[in-house]
C-alpha positions as CSV (number, residue, x, y, z in Angstrom):
1,M,75.4,165.5,-76.5
2,T,71.6,164.9,-77.3
3,A,72.4,161.3,-77.4
4,R,73.2,161.0,-73.7
5,L,70.6,162.6,-72.7
6,A,67.5,160.9,-74.4
7,P,68.1,157.4,-72.3
8,V,68.1,159.8,-68.9
9,L,64.9,161.8,-70.0
10,A,63.5,159.0,-71.5
11,L,63.6,157.4,-67.9
12,L,62.5,160.2,-66.2
13,L,59.3,160.3,-68.4
14,G,58.4,157.0,-68.0
15,A,58.9,157.0,-64.1
16,G,56.2,159.9,-64.5
17,P,53.4,157.9,-63.3
18,A,54.9,156.3,-60.3
19,L,56.2,159.3,-58.9
20,A,52.6,160.6,-59.4
21,Q,51.0,157.9,-57.5
22,G,50.0,159.0,-54.3
23,Y,51.3,156.9,-51.0
24,A,50.1,156.6,-47.5
25,D,51.7,156.3,-44.3
26,A,50.6,153.2,-42.5
27,P,51.0,152.5,-38.5
28,G,52.9,149.3,-39.3
29,G,54.2,146.7,-41.5
30,V,55.3,142.9,-41.0
31,I,58.9,142.4,-41.7
32,R,60.7,139.0,-41.9
33,W,64.2,138.0,-40.9
34,L,66.1,134.7,-41.5
35,D,69.6,133.6,-39.5
36,K,71.0,131.7,-42.4
37,L,73.4,130.1,-39.9
38,T,70.4,128.2,-38.3
39,G,68.3,128.2,-41.0
40,Q,65.7,130.0,-38.6
41,T,63.3,132.2,-40.0
42,G,60.5,134.5,-38.1
43,D,58.0,137.4,-38.9
44,V,57.4,140.4,-36.6
45,E,54.9,142.9,-37.0
46,L,56.4,146.4,-35.6
47,Q,54.1,149.3,-35.4
48,R,56.1,152.4,-36.3
49,G,59.0,153.6,-34.4
50,Q,59.0,150.3,-32.7
51,S,61.7,147.7,-32.8
52,A,62.2,143.8,-32.0
53,T,65.3,142.0,-31.3
54,N,65.9,138.2,-33.1
55,G,69.7,136.8,-32.4
56,R,72.2,139.4,-32.8
57,L,70.1,142.2,-34.6
58,T,68.0,145.3,-33.4
59,I,65.0,145.6,-36.6
60,Q,63.4,149.1,-35.6
61,L,60.6,150.2,-38.2
62,D,60.9,153.8,-38.9
63,S,58.7,154.5,-41.2
64,C,55.6,152.0,-43.9
65,R,53.8,153.0,-46.7
66,Y,52.3,152.1,-49.5
67,P,50.4,153.2,-52.6
68,S,46.9,154.8,-51.2
69,D,44.6,153.7,-54.3
70,N,45.8,150.0,-54.0
71,P,47.4,148.6,-50.7
72,A,48.3,144.9,-51.9
73,S,50.2,146.0,-54.7
74,E,53.2,147.6,-52.7
75,A,54.9,148.1,-49.3
76,E,58.3,150.3,-48.5
77,A,59.6,150.5,-45.3
78,H,62.1,152.6,-43.9
79,L,64.1,150.4,-41.5
80,T,67.2,150.7,-39.4
81,I,68.8,147.8,-38.4
82,L,71.5,147.3,-36.1
83,D,73.4,144.3,-34.7
84,S,75.1,144.2,-31.2
85,S,79.1,143.3,-32.5
86,R,79.1,146.8,-34.0
87,S,78.4,150.1,-33.1
88,E,77.0,151.4,-36.5
89,P,74.3,150.4,-38.0
90,V,74.5,148.2,-40.4
91,F,71.5,149.2,-42.5
92,A,69.3,152.5,-42.6
93,G,67.2,153.3,-45.6
94,W,63.9,152.1,-47.6
95,M,63.3,148.6,-48.4
96,L,60.7,147.6,-51.3
97,A,58.9,144.0,-50.6
98,S,58.6,143.7,-54.5
99,S,62.1,144.2,-54.3
100,P,64.2,143.2,-51.7
101,A,67.5,142.6,-53.1
102,L,67.1,146.5,-54.6
103,S,68.1,148.0,-51.3
104,A,69.5,144.9,-49.2
105,L,70.9,144.1,-45.8
106,D,73.9,143.0,-46.5
107,H,75.1,141.2,-43.5
108,P,77.1,137.6,-43.5
109,R,74.5,136.0,-41.1
110,Y,71.3,137.7,-41.2
111,D,69.0,138.6,-44.3
112,V,65.8,141.0,-43.9
113,W,63.4,142.0,-45.8
114,V,59.6,143.5,-46.3
115,L,56.7,141.8,-46.3
116,T,54.2,144.1,-45.9
117,C,52.5,147.5,-44.3
118,I,49.9,147.2,-41.6
119,V,46.6,149.1,-43.7
120,P,44.0,149.8,-41.0
121,G,40.5,148.3,-42.5
122,Y,42.3,146.7,-45.1
123,K,41.8,142.7,-45.4
124,P,43.9,141.5,-48.3
125,P,41.7,139.2,-50.9
126,E,41.5,135.3,-49.6
127,V,43.1,132.9,-52.0
128,A,40.9,130.4,-52.7
129,P,42.9,126.9,-51.9
130,D,44.4,124.8,-55.0
131,A,42.0,122.4,-56.0
132,P,42.6,119.5,-55.0
133,E,44.8,116.6,-57.0
134,D,43.1,114.0,-59.0
135,E,45.1,111.2,-57.2
136,A,44.7,108.6,-60.2
137,T,46.9,109.7,-63.1
138,S,46.8,107.7,-66.6
139,E,50.6,107.4,-66.6
140,G,51.6,103.5,-66.6
141,E,47.7,102.3,-67.3
142,G,47.1,99.8,-70.4
143,Q,50.7,98.3,-69.9
């Protein structure tokens, strides 16, 4: 019996710091959608409680939260996604930006995932553009 409890106990102890991390609610978030049939994709910025329709899908952002000590590290959003051809939501739950497959929309035509939360007053660090590639190469020289 103790051997069965050891892995569960290890998981719970390892998750301690993650569970203790403080999260803050964001007023909105950015969601990306993909129509797998047409290849069309788009990003939609939603405020909490707001929804947007793309094709047959209506995506509603119920909540978006982020680690209060590092807003750029993660975003998790609670979404309700409706398909106009069905009476029940096709998705209702939390999606993680860093692990979209963990809790994914299971739809034959559309994919939806969370990009980030909108954090008031937070500007993400700018990424330096790639250094220009050197056009001259040593391939084929001297032959």
